[in-house]
C-alpha positions as CSV (number, residue, x, y, z in Angstrom):
1,M,101.5,180.1,-17.2
2,N,98.7,177.2,-18.3
3,I,98.7,175.3,-21.1
4,Q,96.2,177.0,-23.2
5,S,98.0,180.2,-22.7
6,L,101.5,178.8,-23.9
7,Y,99.5,177.4,-27.0
8,E,98.1,180.8,-27.9
9,I,101.6,182.3,-27.5
10,I,103.2,179.6,-29.8
11,Q,100.2,180.2,-32.3
12,D,100.9,183.8,-32.5
13,R,104.7,182.9,-33.3
14,K,103.7,181.0,-36.1
15,N,101.1,183.4,-37.6
16,N,103.4,186.6,-36.8
17,P,106.9,185.3,-36.9
18,T,109.7,187.7,-35.9
19,E,113.6,187.1,-36.6
20,K,114.3,186.8,-32.9
21,S,111.7,184.3,-32.0
22,Y,113.1,180.7,-31.3
23,T,109.4,179.7,-31.6
24,A,109.2,181.1,-35.4
25,S,112.4,179.5,-36.1
26,L,111.3,175.8,-35.4
27,F,108.3,176.9,-37.6
28,A,110.6,177.7,-40.3
29,N,112.7,174.6,-40.3
30,G,109.5,172.4,-40.7
31,L,107.9,169.8,-39.1
32,P,110.7,167.3,-39.4
33,K,113.0,169.4,-36.8
34,I,110.3,170.3,-34.6
35,A,109.5,166.0,-34.1
36,Q,113.2,166.0,-33.7
37,K,113.2,168.3,-30.7
38,V,110.3,166.4,-29.0
39,G,112.3,163.2,-29.5
40,E,115.5,164.8,-28.1
41,E,113.5,166.5,-25.2
42,G,111.8,162.8,-24.3
43,V,115.2,161.4,-24.2
44,E,116.3,164.3,-21.7
45,V,113.0,163.8,-19.5
46,T,114.1,160.3,-19.2
47,I,117.8,160.9,-18.2
48,A,117.0,163.5,-15.9
49,A,114.4,161.2,-14.5
50,L,116.6,158.4,-14.0
51,V,119.8,160.2,-12.4
52,Q,119.1,164.1,-12.1
53,D,117.3,166.0,-9.0
54,D,113.9,167.0,-9.3
55,Q,114.6,170.6,-10.6
56,R,116.3,169.2,-13.6
57,V,113.1,166.7,-14.0
58,I,110.9,170.0,-14.1
59,E,113.0,171.8,-16.5
60,E,113.5,169.0,-19.0
61,V,109.4,168.4,-19.1
62,A,108.9,172.1,-19.4
63,D,111.1,171.9,-22.4
64,L,109.2,168.4,-23.6
65,T,105.6,170.1,-22.8
66,Y,106.8,173.4,-24.8
67,H,108.0,171.6,-27.9
68,T,104.9,169.0,-27.8
69,L,102.7,172.1,-28.2
70,V,104.9,173.6,-31.2
71,L,104.2,170.2,-32.9
72,L,100.6,170.2,-32.4
73,A,100.4,173.7,-33.6
74,A,102.5,172.9,-36.3
75,R,100.0,170.0,-37.2
76,G,96.9,172.1,-36.5
77,I,96.2,170.3,-33.4
78,A,94.7,171.7,-30.4
79,P,95.3,171.1,-26.8
80,E,91.3,170.7,-26.3
81,Q,91.9,167.7,-28.6
82,I,94.2,165.6,-26.4
83,F,92.0,166.9,-23.5
84,A,89.2,165.2,-25.0
85,E,91.2,162.2,-25.8
86,L,92.4,161.7,-22.5
87,E,88.7,162.1,-21.2
88,K,87.7,159.4,-23.6
89,R,90.1,157.3,-22.0
90,H,89.0,157.8,-18.7
91,K,85.7,156.7,-19.4
């Protein structure tokens, strides 16, 4: 799965929430909860990088990526905007 596909799924859960959707529950709890999850996952990535195996790092970075995309969707920011910023910095 690529970033854009995942972001589209997240947007769909935002626009068409269901009771069983974890993503929809994040949106329902609001931006403070979403931001908290991004922070928690960032800490977990750091811990995994320092004291856990590569598989655990992969899992935690996947969680951080997902929650970051939820944050972007909550703020109305598209991944392309992030990519454009990175490209601008590369020049």
